[in-house]
Backbone bond lengths (Angstrom), bond angles and torsions (degrees), N, CA, C in turn:
res aa  C-N    CA-C-N  psi(-1)  N-CA   C-N-CA  omega(-1)  CA-C   N-CA-C  phi
1 F - - - 1.449 - - 1.520 110.56 -
2 R 1.316 115.91 -44.19 1.463 119.57 -177.79 1.530 111.41 -63.44
3 V 1.333 116.66 -44.25 1.462 120.21 -177.94 1.524 111.05 -59.21
4 K 1.316 115.73 -35.49 1.459 119.59 -175.93 1.523 112.62 -82.07
5 Y 1.328 118.72 -34.26 1.458 120.18 -169.70 1.528 115.84 -119.43
6 H 1.316 118.70 -15.50 1.455 119.45 -179.06 1.531 108.73 -66.58
7 P 1.331 118.05 132.69 1.476 120.63 -174.24 1.527 114.29 -53.77
8 E 1.320 117.61 -42.56 1.464 119.38 -179.36 1.525 111.31 -68.04
9 D 1.320 116.37 -45.44 1.459 120.37 -179.91 1.520 110.92 -68.24
10 R 1.310 116.44 -38.31 1.460 121.03 -179.69 1.523 110.20 -64.54
11 A 1.315 117.16 -42.69 1.462 121.03 178.95 1.529 110.70 -63.07
12 K 1.325 116.35 -39.53 1.461 120.49 179.05 1.527 110.73 -64.94
13 R 1.331 116.53 -45.37 1.467 120.60 178.40 1.517 111.02 -62.14
14 F 1.344 116.42 -42.09 1.456 121.06 179.54 1.531 110.00 -60.84
15 Q 1.320 117.33 -44.16 1.466 121.22 -179.49 1.525 110.92 -65.75
16 E 1.325 117.27 -40.41 1.463 120.43 178.14 1.523 110.61 -62.76
17 H 1.327 116.19 -42.42 1.462 120.83 178.53 1.522 110.50 -63.96
18 R 1.319 116.26 -44.16 1.466 121.26 -179.84 1.529 110.39 -62.85
19 D 1.315 117.24 -41.89 1.465 121.17 178.30 1.531 110.96 -61.50
20 A 1.324 116.54 -41.45 1.461 120.63 179.72 1.527 110.85 -64.75
21 V 1.322 116.89 -42.01 1.465 121.01 178.91 1.529 110.34 -65.00
22 M 1.316 116.94 -42.67 1.466 120.52 179.94 1.536 110.88 -65.04
23 R 1.315 117.33 -38.59 1.469 120.96 177.47 1.520 110.13 -63.56
24 R 1.312 116.04 -42.02 1.463 120.29 179.04 1.526 110.54 -63.56
25 L 1.331 116.98 -39.92 1.463 121.44 177.66 1.526 110.89 -63.59
26 E 1.325 116.84 -43.28 1.470 120.55 178.72 1.529 110.99 -59.06
27 I 1.314 116.05 -43.93 1.465 120.53 -179.91 1.518 110.15 -65.76
28 F 1.330 116.95 -42.91 1.462 121.32 178.60 1.525 110.44 -59.03
29 M 1.326 117.25 -47.33 1.465 121.27 -178.21 1.534 110.80 -64.54
30 E 1.319 117.07 -38.37 1.465 120.65 177.96 1.525 110.84 -63.71
31 L 1.334 116.72 -44.87 1.464 120.53 178.73 1.524 110.94 -64.08
32 R 1.307 116.23 -38.53 1.468 121.23 178.96 1.529 110.58 -63.49
33 E 1.325 116.82 -44.61 1.464 121.04 179.37 1.527 111.98 -64.28
34 K 1.318 117.05 -33.51 1.465 121.15 -179.50 1.526 112.54 -80.84
35 G 1.344 117.41 -7.55 1.454 121.05 177.73 1.515 114.86 88.12
36 W 1.319 117.96 7.54 1.461 120.81 -179.04 1.526 112.23 -67.75
37 L 1.307 117.67 -20.43 1.461 120.98 -176.24 1.522 112.33 -98.10
38 D 1.331 117.59 4.27 1.460 120.64 -176.16 1.523 112.53 -60.03
39 R 1.309 117.19 -35.57 1.466 120.68 -179.11 1.523 112.76 -95.00
40 L 1.310 117.34 -1.16 1.461 121.54 -177.45 1.523 109.71 -95.11
41 N 1.309 116.56 129.70 1.460 122.15 179.37 1.526 108.70 -77.46
42 L 1.329 117.18 119.84 1.462 121.64 -176.10 1.526 113.30 -97.31
43 D 1.324 117.84 16.23 1.464 121.10 177.40 1.521 110.60 -67.92
44 Q 1.326 114.95 155.56 1.461 120.23 -179.92 1.526 110.78 -60.87
45 D 1.311 117.42 -32.85 1.461 120.97 179.94 1.532 111.94 -64.56
46 N 1.305 116.88 -21.14 1.457 122.01 -178.94 1.531 111.36 -102.13
47 G 1.312 117.41 18.02 1.459 122.71 -175.49 1.515 113.85 -58.00
48 E 1.307 116.98 -39.17 1.467 120.10 -178.38 1.529 110.93 -64.13
49 N 1.327 116.37 -42.94 1.469 119.61 178.20 1.524 111.36 -66.22
50 L 1.316 116.92 -36.12 1.460 120.65 177.81 1.529 110.56 -65.22
51 L 1.330 116.47 -42.01 1.466 119.86 177.36 1.527 111.38 -62.54
52 K 1.309 116.35 -41.50 1.467 119.99 178.03 1.528 110.35 -62.10
53 F 1.334 115.98 -42.42 1.461 120.46 178.15 1.520 110.95 -61.59
54 M 1.319 116.77 -47.75 1.463 121.20 -178.78 1.530 110.68 -63.65
55 D 1.328 116.85 -42.05 1.463 119.94 178.29 1.530 110.67 -61.54
56 A 1.323 116.45 -40.80 1.461 120.32 -179.93 1.523 111.06 -65.95
57 V 1.313 117.16 -38.06 1.464 121.06 -178.38 1.521 110.71 -73.23
58 V 1.318 117.12 -41.92 1.462 121.26 -176.54 1.517 110.82 -69.31
59 I 1.304 117.17 -38.27 1.469 121.11 -178.88 1.486 108.08 -80.08
């Protein structure tokens, strides 16, 4: 309960989540600039495949 709702812990979790999202965005933008996404369909309907691609690249 404390980890989820305590103000100090909540702020820390929020910052960790935000950092992870920003890192993912940086990687996405880098791949886009390098042309790796030219053949990848970026439509919302293809979101699952995009997530799989990003997970594979990040890991």
